[in-house]
C-alpha positions, 0 to 999 in steps of 0.5 A: 260841407256843413258850414257849422263844421267848417267854422269849427275847423277854421276856428281850431286852426286860428286858435292854434295860430296855424292860419298864416297870412303873407307871401308863402312859397307852397310845397307845390312851388306855387305862391299863396297869401294864406298858409295852413301851418300844421306844425303849429297843430302838431305842437298842440296835441289837444287841438290836433286831436279835435281835428282828427276826431272829426276826420275819423267821424268822416271816415267812419261815415264812409263805411269802407272796410280797410286795414291801413292808414297811410300818410306821406312824411313828415307833417301828416305822419302825426295826423295819420298815426292818431287816425289809425290809433282811433280807428283800430288800424295799422299805420304806415308812412311814405317818404321821398328818398332820392326824390321818389316817394316810397315806403320806409323799410320795415313796414310788413303786411302792407302788400295787397291790403286796403288802405285810406290815405290821410294827408294834411293839406291838399293844394295840387294833390301832387303828394297824394298822387305820389302816395297813390303810386307807391300803394299801387306798386305794393298792390294796395287797394285804395278805400278812400283819401282824406285831408284836413284842408282842401284848398281847391274847394273840391275841384281836385280829383285823385284817380278820378275820385273826390277827396274827403276833407274837414275844411273845403275852401278856394285858396288861390295859389299862383305860378311864381311869374304870375304872383301879384305879391312878387309884383308888389315885392313882398318878401317870400316865405317858405315855411315847412319842408318835405324834401321835394325839389321845386 
């Protein structure tokens, strides 16, 4: 990863007050000292567009042909939609219904197509794997997977493939029973919501 690009992306998060420090419960159920609050980016479309422009460059550079950009609800919808708009592709999103990720009714043409997945933050890859499963059920070929922030520093593989990211860094996430912040008695915050039961 380009160090200057890393600094630029991190600066956009900081300037948008979207990088929070404290004691957070992540969507994965794990706890962390750091939280990337993408809603604060969505709240500032100009900042989000700068990040999306960088992501579009990464996707174009890969040179893969595809028809759709697919993102999971809810935080990644705005990101994926902007990517699709700038690349001239179709857009669809998945959402959890009865705790199972599936396509919202009404999307047409997705079956048998090629798609890239665009997500906001990668911590464990759980949500992305759910999107992958949804795409497989529709016979969709996955041309790439991209995120704004990879909290695993490139360690996470989805379907055996690396994930493209704008910012790749190792941010520790702890199981609740091994969390040092819980042991210190720090108040736990659960920002955001994805309808995922954890």
